[in-house]
mmCIF file of the N, C-alpha and C atoms, coordinates in Angstrom:
data_MODEL
# 
_entry.id   MODEL 
# 
loop_
_atom_site.group_PDB 
_atom_site.id 
_atom_site.type_symbol 
_atom_site.label_atom_id 
_atom_site.label_alt_id 
_atom_site.label_comp_id 
_atom_site.label_asym_id 
_atom_site.label_entity_id 
_atom_site.label_seq_id 
_atom_site.pdbx_PDB_ins_code 
_atom_site.Cartn_x 
_atom_site.Cartn_y 
_atom_site.Cartn_z 
_atom_site.occupancy 
_atom_site.B_iso_or_equiv 
_atom_site.pdbx_formal_charge 
_atom_site.auth_seq_id 
_atom_site.auth_comp_id 
_atom_site.auth_asym_id 
_atom_site.auth_atom_id 
_atom_site.pdbx_PDB_model_num 
ATOM 1   N N  . MET A 1 1  ? 61.914 65.901 -9.942  1.00 0.00 ? 1  MET A N  1 
ATOM 2   C CA . MET A 1 1  ? 62.332 66.883 -9.191  1.00 0.00 ? 1  MET A CA 1 
ATOM 3   C C  . MET A 1 1  ? 62.229 68.385 -9.918  1.00 0.00 ? 1  MET A C  1 
ATOM 4   N N  . GLU A 1 2  ? 61.769 69.246 -9.302  1.00 0.00 ? 2  GLU A N  1 
ATOM 5   C CA . GLU A 1 2  ? 61.439 70.593 -9.983  1.00 0.00 ? 2  GLU A CA 1 
ATOM 6   C C  . GLU A 1 2  ? 62.712 71.702 -9.456  1.00 0.00 ? 2  GLU A C  1 
ATOM 7   N N  . VAL A 1 3  ? 62.908 72.430 -10.214 1.00 0.00 ? 3  VAL A N  1 
ATOM 8   C CA . VAL A 1 3  ? 64.124 73.372 -9.979  1.00 0.00 ? 3  VAL A CA 1 
ATOM 9   C C  . VAL A 1 3  ? 64.037 74.031 -8.564  1.00 0.00 ? 3  VAL A C  1 
ATOM 10  N N  . TYR A 1 4  ? 62.944 74.425 -8.162  1.00 0.00 ? 4  TYR A N  1 
ATOM 11  C CA . TYR A 1 4  ? 62.851 74.940 -6.574  1.00 0.00 ? 4  TYR A CA 1 
ATOM 12  C C  . TYR A 1 4  ? 63.069 73.948 -5.709  1.00 0.00 ? 4  TYR A C  1 
ATOM 13  N N  . ASP A 1 5  ? 62.996 72.680 -5.986  1.00 0.00 ? 5  ASP A N  1 
ATOM 14  C CA . ASP A 1 5  ? 63.487 71.482 -5.194  1.00 0.00 ? 5  ASP A CA 1 
ATOM 15  C C  . ASP A 1 5  ? 65.067 71.601 -4.646  1.00 0.00 ? 5  ASP A C  1 
ATOM 16  N N  . ILE A 1 6  ? 65.777 72.307 -5.280  1.00 0.00 ? 6  ILE A N  1 
ATOM 17  C CA . ILE A 1 6  ? 67.015 72.539 -4.905  1.00 0.00 ? 6  ILE A CA 1 
ATOM 18  C C  . ILE A 1 6  ? 67.233 73.347 -3.478  1.00 0.00 ? 6  ILE A C  1 
ATOM 19  N N  . ALA A 1 7  ? 66.199 73.821 -3.040  1.00 0.00 ? 7  ALA A N  1 
ATOM 20  C CA . ALA A 1 7  ? 66.064 74.507 -1.756  1.00 0.00 ? 7  ALA A CA 1 
ATOM 21  C C  . ALA A 1 7  ? 66.318 73.614 -0.681  1.00 0.00 ? 7  ALA A C  1 
ATOM 22  N N  . ILE A 1 8  ? 66.259 72.341 -1.071  1.00 0.00 ? 8  ILE A N  1 
ATOM 23  C CA . ILE A 1 8  ? 66.087 71.302 -0.098  1.00 0.00 ? 8  ILE A CA 1 
ATOM 24  C C  . ILE A 1 8  ? 67.823 71.150 0.387   1.00 0.00 ? 8  ILE A C  1 
ATOM 25  N N  . VAL A 1 9  ? 68.664 71.513 -0.113  1.00 0.00 ? 9  VAL A N  1 
ATOM 26  C CA . VAL A 1 9  ? 70.066 71.330 0.232   1.00 0.00 ? 9  VAL A CA 1 
ATOM 27  C C  . VAL A 1 9  ? 70.361 72.247 1.459   1.00 0.00 ? 9  VAL A C  1 
ATOM 28  N N  . PRO A 1 10 ? 69.997 73.336 1.256   1.00 0.00 ? 10 PRO A N  1 
ATOM 29  C CA . PRO A 1 10 ? 70.205 74.168 2.541   1.00 0.00 ? 10 PRO A CA 1 
ATOM 30  C C  . PRO A 1 10 ? 69.338 73.771 3.908   1.00 0.00 ? 10 PRO A C  1 
ATOM 31  N N  . LEU A 1 11 ? 68.252 73.552 3.602   1.00 0.00 ? 11 LEU A N  1 
ATOM 32  C CA . LEU A 1 11 ? 67.653 72.524 4.603   1.00 0.00 ? 11 LEU A CA 1 
ATOM 33  C C  . LEU A 1 11 ? 68.308 71.518 5.199   1.00 0.00 ? 11 LEU A C  1 
ATOM 34  N N  . ILE A 1 12 ? 69.000 70.922 4.341   1.00 0.00 ? 12 ILE A N  1 
ATOM 35  C CA . ILE A 1 12 ? 69.547 69.581 5.027   1.00 0.00 ? 12 ILE A CA 1 
ATOM 36  C C  . ILE A 1 12 ? 70.567 70.063 5.696   1.00 0.00 ? 12 ILE A C  1 
ATOM 37  N N  . VAL A 1 13 ? 71.512 70.987 5.326   1.00 0.00 ? 13 VAL A N  1 
ATOM 38  C CA . VAL A 1 13 ? 72.583 71.746 5.939   1.00 0.00 ? 13 VAL A CA 1 
ATOM 39  C C  . VAL A 1 13 ? 71.911 72.311 7.214   1.00 0.00 ? 13 VAL A C  1 
ATOM 40  N N  . GLY A 1 14 ? 70.937 72.896 7.470   1.00 0.00 ? 14 GLY A N  1 
ATOM 41  C CA . GLY A 1 14 ? 70.475 73.451 8.662   1.00 0.00 ? 14 GLY A CA 1 
ATOM 42  C C  . GLY A 1 14 ? 69.919 72.245 9.743   1.00 0.00 ? 14 GLY A C  1 
ATOM 43  N N  . LEU A 1 15 ? 69.392 71.272 9.019   1.00 0.00 ? 15 LEU A N  1 
ATOM 44  C CA . LEU A 1 15 ? 69.036 69.891 9.968   1.00 0.00 ? 15 LEU A CA 1 
ATOM 45  C C  . LEU A 1 15 ? 70.387 69.483 10.443  1.00 0.00 ? 15 LEU A C  1 
ATOM 46  N N  . VAL A 1 16 ? 71.209 69.211 9.969   1.00 0.00 ? 16 VAL A N  1 
ATOM 47  C CA . VAL A 1 16 ? 72.584 68.656 10.107  1.00 0.00 ? 16 VAL A CA 1 
ATOM 48  C C  . VAL A 1 16 ? 73.132 69.554 11.244  1.00 0.00 ? 16 VAL A C  1 
ATOM 49  N N  . GLU A 1 17 ? 73.156 71.004 11.249  1.00 0.00 ? 17 GLU A N  1 
ATOM 50  C CA . GLU A 1 17 ? 73.667 71.781 12.020  1.00 0.00 ? 17 GLU A CA 1 
ATOM 51  C C  . GLU A 1 17 ? 72.619 71.412 13.299  1.00 0.00 ? 17 GLU A C  1 
ATOM 52  N N  . LEU A 1 18 ? 71.463 71.555 13.398  1.00 0.00 ? 18 LEU A N  1 
ATOM 53  C CA . LEU A 1 18 ? 70.656 71.458 14.486  1.00 0.00 ? 18 LEU A CA 1 
ATOM 54  C C  . LEU A 1 18 ? 71.097 70.066 15.107  1.00 0.00 ? 18 LEU A C  1 
ATOM 55  N N  . VAL A 1 19 ? 71.322 68.751 14.402  1.00 0.00 ? 19 VAL A N  1 
ATOM 56  C CA . VAL A 1 19 ? 71.814 67.638 15.019  1.00 0.00 ? 19 VAL A CA 1 
ATOM 57  C C  . VAL A 1 19 ? 73.133 67.928 15.688  1.00 0.00 ? 19 VAL A C  1 
ATOM 58  N N  . LYS A 1 20 ? 73.902 68.497 14.867  1.00 0.00 ? 20 LYS A N  1 
ATOM 59  C CA . LYS A 1 20 ? 75.396 68.747 15.565  1.00 0.00 ? 20 LYS A CA 1 
ATOM 60  C C  . LYS A 1 20 ? 75.304 69.560 16.988  1.00 0.00 ? 20 LYS A C  1 
ATOM 61  N N  . LYS A 1 21 ? 74.333 70.483 16.872  1.00 0.00 ? 21 LYS A N  1 
ATOM 62  C CA . LYS A 1 21 ? 74.200 71.291 18.343  1.00 0.00 ? 21 LYS A CA 1 
ATOM 63  C C  . LYS A 1 21 ? 73.676 70.421 19.222  1.00 0.00 ? 21 LYS A C  1 
ATOM 64  N N  . LEU A 1 22 ? 72.941 69.135 19.116  1.00 0.00 ? 22 LEU A N  1 
ATOM 65  C CA . LEU A 1 22 ? 72.420 68.321 19.966  1.00 0.00 ? 22 LEU A CA 1 
ATOM 66  C C  . LEU A 1 22 ? 73.521 67.367 20.368  1.00 0.00 ? 22 LEU A C  1 
ATOM 67  N N  . GLY A 1 23 ? 74.660 67.312 19.751  1.00 0.00 ? 23 GLY A N  1 
ATOM 68  C CA . GLY A 1 23 ? 75.758 66.457 20.560  1.00 0.00 ? 23 GLY A CA 1 
ATOM 69  C C  . GLY A 1 23 ? 76.295 65.575 19.321  1.00 0.00 ? 23 GLY A C  1 
ATOM 70  N N  . LEU A 1 24 ? 75.962 65.508 18.233  1.00 0.00 ? 24 LEU A N  1 
ATOM 71  C CA . LEU A 1 24 ? 76.401 64.487 17.293  1.00 0.00 ? 24 LEU A CA 1 
ATOM 72  C C  . LEU A 1 24 ? 77.897 65.072 17.026  1.00 0.00 ? 24 LEU A C  1 
ATOM 73  N N  . PRO A 1 25 ? 78.742 64.170 16.840  1.00 0.00 ? 25 PRO A N  1 
ATOM 74  C CA . PRO A 1 25 ? 80.263 64.588 16.635  1.00 0.00 ? 25 PRO A CA 1 
ATOM 75  C C  . PRO A 1 25 ? 80.242 64.853 15.104  1.00 0.00 ? 25 PRO A C  1 
ATOM 76  N N  . SER A 1 26 ? 81.204 65.968 14.859  1.00 0.00 ? 26 SER A N  1 
ATOM 77  C CA . SER A 1 26 ? 81.092 66.374 13.614  1.00 0.00 ? 26 SER A CA 1 
ATOM 78  C C  . SER A 1 26 ? 81.638 65.459 12.497  1.00 0.00 ? 26 SER A C  1 
ATOM 79  N N  . LYS A 1 27 ? 82.425 64.236 12.874  1.00 0.00 ? 27 LYS A N  1 
ATOM 80  C CA . LYS A 1 27 ? 82.699 63.239 11.797  1.00 0.00 ? 27 LYS A CA 1 
ATOM 81  C C  . LYS A 1 27 ? 81.639 62.384 11.425  1.00 0.00 ? 27 LYS A C  1 
ATOM 82  N N  . PHE A 1 28 ? 80.337 62.599 11.907  1.00 0.00 ? 28 PHE A N  1 
ATOM 83  C CA . PHE A 1 28 ? 79.309 61.728 11.596  1.00 0.00 ? 28 PHE A CA 1 
ATOM 84  C C  . PHE A 1 28 ? 78.406 62.776 10.732  1.00 0.00 ? 28 PHE A C  1 
ATOM 85  N N  . CYS A 1 29 ? 78.672 63.872 10.510  1.00 0.00 ? 29 CYS A N  1 
ATOM 86  C CA . CYS A 1 29 ? 77.884 64.908 9.785   1.00 0.00 ? 29 CYS A CA 1 
ATOM 87  C C  . CYS A 1 29 ? 77.381 64.549 8.316   1.00 0.00 ? 29 CYS A C  1 
ATOM 88  N N  . PRO A 1 30 ? 78.538 64.070 7.729   1.00 0.00 ? 30 PRO A N  1 
ATOM 89  C CA . PRO A 1 30 ? 78.415 63.662 6.225   1.00 0.00 ? 30 PRO A CA 1 
ATOM 90  C C  . PRO A 1 30 ? 77.438 62.720 5.999   1.00 0.00 ? 30 PRO A C  1 
ATOM 91  N N  . VAL A 1 31 ? 77.501 61.688 6.967   1.00 0.00 ? 31 VAL A N  1 
ATOM 92  C CA . VAL A 1 31 ? 76.690 60.448 7.027   1.00 0.00 ? 31 VAL A CA 1 
ATOM 93  C C  . VAL A 1 31 ? 75.194 60.925 7.431   1.00 0.00 ? 31 VAL A C  1 
ATOM 94  N N  . VAL A 1 32 ? 74.962 61.811 8.263   1.00 0.00 ? 32 VAL A N  1 
ATOM 95  C CA . VAL A 1 32 ? 73.762 62.202 8.444   1.00 0.00 ? 32 VAL A CA 1 
ATOM 96  C C  . VAL A 1 32 ? 73.198 62.945 7.470   1.00 0.00 ? 32 VAL A C  1 
ATOM 97  N N  . SER A 1 33 ? 73.897 63.788 6.803   1.00 0.00 ? 33 SER A N  1 
ATOM 98  C CA . SER A 1 33 ? 73.541 64.632 5.484   1.00 0.00 ? 33 SER A CA 1 
ATOM 99  C C  . SER A 1 33 ? 72.924 63.586 4.474   1.00 0.00 ? 33 SER A C  1 
ATOM 100 N N  . VAL A 1 34 ? 73.831 62.678 4.205   1.00 0.00 ? 34 VAL A N  1 
ATOM 101 C CA . VAL A 1 34 ? 73.256 61.894 3.293   1.00 0.00 ? 34 VAL A CA 1 
ATOM 102 C C  . VAL A 1 34 ? 72.090 60.847 3.493   1.00 0.00 ? 34 VAL A C  1 
ATOM 103 N N  . ILE A 1 35 ? 71.880 60.429 4.710   1.00 0.00 ? 35 ILE A N  1 
ATOM 104 C CA . ILE A 1 35 ? 70.779 59.811 5.264   1.00 0.00 ? 35 ILE A CA 1 
ATOM 105 C C  . ILE A 1 35 ? 69.580 60.674 5.232   1.00 0.00 ? 35 ILE A C  1 
ATOM 106 N N  . LEU A 1 36 ? 69.665 61.976 5.710   1.00 0.00 ? 36 LEU A N  1 
ATOM 107 C CA . LEU A 1 36 ? 68.343 62.842 5.417   1.00 0.00 ? 36 LEU A CA 1 
ATOM 108 C C  . LEU A 1 36 ? 68.142 63.095 3.733   1.00 0.00 ? 36 LEU A C  1 
ATOM 109 N N  . GLY A 1 37 ? 69.222 63.262 3.016   1.00 0.00 ? 37 GLY A N  1 
ATOM 110 C CA . GLY A 1 37 ? 68.880 63.475 1.716   1.00 0.00 ? 37 GLY A CA 1 
ATOM 111 C C  . GLY A 1 37 ? 67.977 62.109 1.069   1.00 0.00 ? 37 GLY A C  1 
ATOM 112 N N  . VAL A 1 38 ? 68.490 61.039 1.494   1.00 0.00 ? 38 VAL A N  1 
ATOM 113 C CA . VAL A 1 38 ? 67.751 59.815 1.140   1.00 0.00 ? 38 VAL A CA 1 
ATOM 114 C C  . VAL A 1 38 ? 66.278 59.801 1.677   1.00 0.00 ? 38 VAL A C  1 
ATOM 115 N N  . ILE A 1 39 ? 66.120 60.077 2.896   1.00 0.00 ? 39 ILE A N  1 
ATOM 116 C CA . ILE A 1 39 ? 64.788 60.139 3.248   1.00 0.00 ? 39 ILE A CA 1 
ATOM 117 C C  . ILE A 1 39 ? 64.127 61.140 2.712   1.00 0.00 ? 39 ILE A C  1 
ATOM 118 N N  . ILE A 1 40 ? 64.623 62.528 2.324   1.00 0.00 ? 40 ILE A N  1 
ATOM 119 C CA . ILE A 1 40 ? 63.739 63.447 1.615   1.00 0.00 ? 40 ILE A CA 1 
ATOM 120 C C  . ILE A 1 40 ? 63.482 62.811 0.104   1.00 0.00 ? 40 ILE A C  1 
ATOM 121 N N  . GLY A 1 41 ? 64.364 62.146 -0.160  1.00 0.00 ? 41 GLY A N  1 
ATOM 122 C CA . GLY A 1 41 ? 64.247 61.828 -1.513  1.00 0.00 ? 41 GLY A CA 1 
ATOM 123 C C  . GLY A 1 41 ? 63.116 60.658 -1.930  1.00 0.00 ? 41 GLY A C  1 
ATOM 124 N N  . LEU A 1 42 ? 63.215 59.825 -0.901  1.00 0.00 ? 42 LEU A N  1 
ATOM 125 C CA . LEU A 1 42 ? 62.278 58.707 -0.884  1.00 0.00 ? 42 LEU A CA 1 
ATOM 126 C C  . LEU A 1 42 ? 60.877 59.177 -0.753  1.00 0.00 ? 42 LEU A C  1 
ATOM 127 N N  . VAL A 1 43 ? 60.645 60.202 0.600   1.00 0.00 ? 43 VAL A N  1 
ATOM 128 C CA . VAL A 1 43 ? 59.488 60.628 0.940   1.00 0.00 ? 43 VAL A CA 1 
ATOM 129 C C  . VAL A 1 43 ? 58.810 61.760 0.005   1.00 0.00 ? 43 VAL A C  1 
ATOM 130 N N  . TYR A 1 44 ? 59.565 62.666 -0.182  1.00 0.00 ? 44 TYR A N  1 
ATOM 131 C CA . TYR A 1 44 ? 59.087 64.178 -1.045  1.00 0.00 ? 44 TYR A CA 1 
ATOM 132 C C  . TYR A 1 44 ? 59.441 63.881 -2.396  1.00 0.00 ? 44 TYR A C  1 
ATOM 133 N N  . ILE A 1 45 ? 60.404 63.698 -2.924  1.00 0.00 ? 45 ILE A N  1 
ATOM 134 C CA . ILE A 1 45 ? 61.066 63.867 -4.367  1.00 0.00 ? 45 ILE A CA 1 
ATOM 135 C C  . ILE A 1 45 ? 60.377 62.739 -5.036  1.00 0.00 ? 45 ILE A C  1 
ATOM 136 N N  . SER A 1 46 ? 60.585 61.574 -4.690  1.00 0.00 ? 46 SER A N  1 
ATOM 137 C CA . SER A 1 46 ? 60.106 60.469 -5.437  1.00 0.00 ? 46 SER A CA 1 
ATOM 138 C C  . SER A 1 46 ? 59.606 59.277 -4.554  1.00 0.00 ? 46 SER A C  1 
ATOM 139 N N  . PRO A 1 47 ? 58.395 59.322 -4.249  1.00 0.00 ? 47 PRO A N  1 
ATOM 140 C CA . PRO A 1 47 ? 57.845 58.496 -3.273  1.00 0.00 ? 47 PRO A CA 1 
ATOM 141 C C  . PRO A 1 47 ? 57.510 56.958 -3.935  1.00 0.00 ? 47 PRO A C  1 
ATOM 142 N N  . ASN A 1 48 ? 57.383 57.234 -5.365  1.00 0.00 ? 48 ASN A N  1 
ATOM 143 C CA . ASN A 1 48 ? 56.810 56.036 -5.966  1.00 0.00 ? 48 ASN A CA 1 
ATOM 144 C C  . ASN A 1 48 ? 57.889 55.298 -6.895  1.00 0.00 ? 48 ASN A C  1 
ATOM 145 N N  . ASP A 1 49 ? 59.157 55.851 -6.707  1.00 0.00 ? 49 ASP A N  1 
ATOM 146 C CA . ASP A 1 49 ? 60.376 55.303 -7.313  1.00 0.00 ? 49 ASP A CA 1 
ATOM 147 C C  . ASP A 1 49 ? 61.481 55.149 -6.371  1.00 0.00 ? 49 ASP A C  1 
ATOM 148 N N  . ILE A 1 50 ? 61.770 54.050 -5.851  1.00 0.00 ? 50 ILE A N  1 
ATOM 149 C CA . ILE A 1 50 ? 62.640 53.886 -4.675  1.00 0.00 ? 50 ILE A CA 1 
ATOM 150 C C  . ILE A 1 50 ? 64.118 54.264 -5.372  1.00 0.00 ? 50 ILE A C  1 
ATOM 151 N N  . ALA A 1 51 ? 64.503 53.726 -6.486  1.00 0.00 ? 51 ALA A N  1 
ATOM 152 C CA . ALA A 1 51 ? 65.758 53.897 -7.011  1.00 0.00 ? 51 ALA A CA 1 
ATOM 153 C C  . ALA A 1 51 ? 65.882 55.323 -7.208  1.00 0.00 ? 51 ALA A C  1 
ATOM 154 N N  . GLN A 1 52 ? 64.953 56.098 -8.040  1.00 0.00 ? 52 GLN A N  1 
ATOM 155 C CA . GLN A 1 52 ? 65.225 57.497 -8.154  1.00 0.00 ? 52 GLN A CA 1 
ATOM 156 C C  . GLN A 1 52 ? 65.242 58.155 -6.917  1.00 0.00 ? 52 GLN A C  1 
ATOM 157 N N  . GLY A 1 53 ? 64.512 57.950 -5.845  1.00 0.00 ? 53 GLY A N  1 
ATOM 158 C CA . GLY A 1 53 ? 64.614 58.641 -4.566  1.00 0.00 ? 53 GLY A CA 1 
ATOM 159 C C  . GLY A 1 53 ? 65.896 58.494 -3.770  1.00 0.00 ? 53 GLY A C  1 
ATOM 160 N N  . VAL A 1 54 ? 66.485 57.181 -4.053  1.00 0.00 ? 54 VAL A N  1 
ATOM 161 C CA . VAL A 1 54 ? 67.686 57.094 -3.352  1.00 0.00 ? 54 VAL A CA 1 
ATOM 162 C C  . VAL A 1 54 ? 68.805 57.670 -4.258  1.00 0.00 ? 54 VAL A C  1 
ATOM 163 N N  . LEU A 1 55 ? 68.668 57.902 -5.290  1.00 0.00 ? 55 LEU A N  1 
ATOM 164 C CA . LEU A 1 55 ? 69.740 58.295 -6.080  1.00 0.00 ? 55 LEU A CA 1 
ATOM 165 C C  . LEU A 1 55 ? 69.523 60.041 -6.165  1.00 0.00 ? 55 LEU A C  1 
ATOM 166 N N  . VAL A 1 56 ? 68.421 60.638 -6.122  1.00 0.00 ? 56 VAL A N  1 
ATOM 167 C CA . VAL A 1 56 ? 68.314 61.961 -5.885  1.00 0.00 ? 56 VAL A CA 1 
ATOM 168 C C  . VAL A 1 56 ? 68.619 62.373 -4.435  1.00 0.00 ? 56 VAL A C  1 
ATOM 169 N N  . GLY A 1 57 ? 68.246 61.510 -3.603  1.00 0.00 ? 57 GLY A N  1 
ATOM 170 C CA . GLY A 1 57 ? 68.324 61.886 -2.217  1.00 0.00 ? 57 GLY A CA 1 
ATOM 171 C C  . GLY A 1 57 ? 70.116 61.902 -1.662  1.00 0.00 ? 57 GLY A C  1 
ATOM 172 N N  . VAL A 1 58 ? 70.902 60.745 -2.193  1.00 0.00 ? 58 VAL A N  1 
ATOM 173 C CA . VAL A 1 58 ? 72.124 60.929 -2.027  1.00 0.00 ? 58 VAL A CA 1 
ATOM 174 C C  . VAL A 1 58 ? 72.862 61.990 -2.778  1.00 0.00 ? 58 VAL A C  1 
ATOM 175 N N  . SER A 1 59 ? 72.372 62.521 -3.976  1.00 0.00 ? 59 SER A N  1 
ATOM 176 C CA . SER A 1 59 ? 72.710 63.777 -4.423  1.00 0.00 ? 59 SER A CA 1 
ATOM 177 C C  . SER A 1 59 ? 72.547 65.079 -3.639  1.00 0.00 ? 59 SER A C  1 
ATOM 178 N N  . LEU A 1 60 ? 71.415 65.196 -3.154  1.00 0.00 ? 60 LEU A N  1 
ATOM 179 C CA . LEU A 1 60 ? 71.075 66.227 -2.276  1.00 0.00 ? 60 LEU A CA 1 
ATOM 180 C C  . LEU A 1 60 ? 72.064 66.223 -1.039  1.00 0.00 ? 60 LEU A C  1 
ATOM 181 N N  . GLY A 1 61 ? 72.161 64.914 -0.353  1.00 0.00 ? 61 GLY A N  1 
ATOM 182 C CA . GLY A 1 61 ? 72.990 64.934 0.696   1.00 0.00 ? 61 GLY A CA 1 
ATOM 183 C C  . GLY A 1 61 ? 74.367 65.161 0.410   1.00 0.00 ? 61 GLY A C  1 
ATOM 184 N N  . LEU A 1 62 ? 74.838 64.850 -0.570  1.00 0.00 ? 62 LEU A N  1 
ATOM 185 C CA . LEU A 1 62 ? 76.248 65.178 -0.908  1.00 0.00 ? 62 LEU A CA 1 
ATOM 186 C C  . LEU A 1 62 ? 76.551 66.785 -1.285  1.00 0.00 ? 62 LEU A C  1 
ATOM 187 N N  . SER A 1 63 ? 75.420 67.117 -2.000  1.00 0.00 ? 63 SER A N  1 
ATOM 188 C CA . SER A 1 63 ? 75.581 68.607 -2.285  1.00 0.00 ? 63 SER A CA 1 
ATOM 189 C C  . SER A 1 63 ? 75.563 69.630 -0.945  1.00 0.00 ? 63 SER A C  1 
ATOM 190 N N  . ALA A 1 64 ? 74.593 68.879 -0.056  1.00 0.00 ? 64 ALA A N  1 
ATOM 191 C CA . ALA A 1 64 ? 74.770 69.687 1.156   1.00 0.00 ? 64 ALA A CA 1 
ATOM 192 C C  . ALA A 1 64 ? 75.837 69.488 1.877   1.00 0.00 ? 64 ALA A C  1 
ATOM 193 N N  . VAL A 1 65 ? 76.717 68.439 1.961   1.00 0.00 ? 65 VAL A N  1 
ATOM 194 C CA . VAL A 1 65 ? 78.144 68.242 2.473   1.00 0.00 ? 65 VAL A CA 1 
ATOM 195 C C  . VAL A 1 65 ? 78.920 69.453 1.567   1.00 0.00 ? 65 VAL A C  1 
ATOM 196 N N  . GLY A 1 66 ? 79.055 69.321 0.589   1.00 0.00 ? 66 GLY A N  1 
ATOM 197 C CA . GLY A 1 66 ? 79.777 70.297 -0.356  1.00 0.00 ? 66 GLY A CA 1 
ATOM 198 C C  . GLY A 1 66 ? 79.523 71.800 -0.141  1.00 0.00 ? 66 GLY A C  1 
ATOM 199 N N  . LEU A 1 67 ? 78.100 72.125 0.257   1.00 0.00 ? 67 LEU A N  1 
ATOM 200 C CA . LEU A 1 67 ? 77.788 73.538 0.409   1.00 0.00 ? 67 LEU A CA 1 
ATOM 201 C C  . LEU A 1 67 ? 78.481 73.907 1.776   1.00 0.00 ? 67 LEU A C  1 
ATOM 202 N N  . TYR A 1 68 ? 78.204 72.997 2.719   1.00 0.00 ? 68 TYR A N  1 
ATOM 203 C CA . TYR A 1 68 ? 78.603 73.394 3.913   1.00 0.00 ? 68 TYR A CA 1 
ATOM 204 C C  . TYR A 1 68 ? 80.346 73.526 3.870   1.00 0.00 ? 68 TYR A C  1 
ATOM 205 N N  . SER A 1 69 ? 80.953 72.691 3.438   1.00 0.00 ? 69 SER A N  1 
ATOM 206 C CA . SER A 1 69 ? 82.256 72.456 3.287   1.00 0.00 ? 69 SER A CA 1 
ATOM 207 C C  . SER A 1 69 ? 82.960 73.716 2.595   1.00 0.00 ? 69 SER A C  1 
ATOM 208 N N  . GLY A 1 70 ? 82.236 74.111 1.453   1.00 0.00 ? 70 GLY A N  1 
ATOM 209 C CA . GLY A 1 70 ? 82.824 75.430 0.936   1.00 0.00 ? 70 GLY A CA 1 
ATOM 210 C C  . GLY A 1 70 ? 82.585 76.563 1.588   1.00 0.00 ? 70 GLY A C  1 
ATOM 211 N N  . ALA A 1 71 ? 81.551 76.702 2.523   1.00 0.00 ? 71 ALA A N  1 
ATOM 212 C CA . ALA A 1 71 ? 81.112 78.061 2.991   1.00 0.00 ? 71 ALA A CA 1 
ATOM 213 C C  . ALA A 1 71 ? 82.106 78.037 4.251   1.00 0.00 ? 71 ALA A C  1 
ATOM 214 N N  . LYS A 1 72 ? 82.265 76.939 5.067   1.00 0.00 ? 72 LYS A N  1 
ATOM 215 C CA . LYS A 1 72 ? 83.417 76.874 6.153   1.00 0.00 ? 72 LYS A CA 1 
ATOM 216 C C  . LYS A 1 72 ? 85.029 77.092 5.459   1.00 0.00 ? 72 LYS A C  1 
ATOM 217 N N  . ASN A 1 73 ? 85.112 76.672 4.271   1.00 0.00 ? 73 ASN A N  1 
ATOM 218 C CA . ASN A 1 73 ? 86.591 76.935 3.937   1.00 0.00 ? 73 ASN A CA 1 
ATOM 219 C C  . ASN A 1 73 ? 86.570 78.426 3.569   1.00 0.00 ? 73 ASN A C  1 
ATOM 220 N N  . THR A 1 74 ? 85.596 79.011 3.028   1.00 0.00 ? 74 THR A N  1 
ATOM 221 C CA . THR A 1 74 ? 85.486 80.366 2.511   1.00 0.00 ? 74 THR A CA 1 
ATOM 222 C C  . THR A 1 74 ? 85.659 81.246 3.886   1.00 0.00 ? 74 THR A C  1 
ATOM 223 N N  . LYS A 1 75 ? 84.748 80.963 4.704   1.00 0.00 ? 75 LYS A N  1 
ATOM 224 C CA . LYS A 1 75 ? 84.806 81.593 6.049   1.00 0.00 ? 75 LYS A CA 1 
ATOM 225 C C  . LYS A 1 75 ? 86.028 81.611 6.871   1.00 0.00 ? 75 LYS A C  1 
ATOM 226 N N  . GLU A 1 76 ? 86.903 80.491 6.728   1.00 0.00 ? 76 GLU A N  1 
ATOM 227 C CA . GLU A 1 76 ? 88.102 80.283 7.344   1.00 0.00 ? 76 GLU A CA 1 
ATOM 228 C C  . GLU A 1 76 ? 89.349 81.145 6.531   1.00 0.00 ? 76 GLU A C  1 
ATOM 229 N N  . ALA A 1 77 ? 89.195 81.299 5.413   1.00 0.00 ? 77 ALA A N  1 
ATOM 230 C CA . ALA A 1 77 ? 90.150 81.912 4.381   1.00 0.00 ? 77 ALA A CA 1 
ATOM 231 C C  . ALA A 1 77 ? 89.914 83.315 4.777   1.00 0.00 ? 77 ALA A C  1 
ATOM 232 N N  . PHE A 1 78 ? 88.865 84.023 5.054   1.00 0.00 ? 78 PHE A N  1 
ATOM 233 C CA . PHE A 1 78 ? 88.765 85.435 5.647   1.00 0.00 ? 78 PHE A CA 1 
ATOM 234 C C  . PHE A 1 78 ? 88.997 85.715 6.891   1.00 0.00 ? 78 PHE A C  1 
ATOM 235 N N  . ASP A 1 79 ? 89.127 84.693 7.933   1.00 0.00 ? 79 ASP A N  1 
ATOM 236 C CA . ASP A 1 79 ? 89.529 84.711 9.206   1.00 0.00 ? 79 ASP A CA 1 
ATOM 237 C C  . ASP A 1 79 ? 90.869 84.863 9.124   1.00 0.00 ? 79 ASP A C  1 
# 
């Protein structure tokens, strides 16, 4: 994984928001985020090493959940 691959985290946040707009209940968003992270980890980051792809994918998905949660909490604090 290269340093610029960290840009995948906001991409996952955007994809989860898109799925949420299509009707996914909010309580399933963290699960979808981790699933997307694992898929991206397996297909893009580490297609030849399943264990590494899953580990990196889970990290990306959980980072996306944290980024979304932090931004949401910050916005609510200013409102």
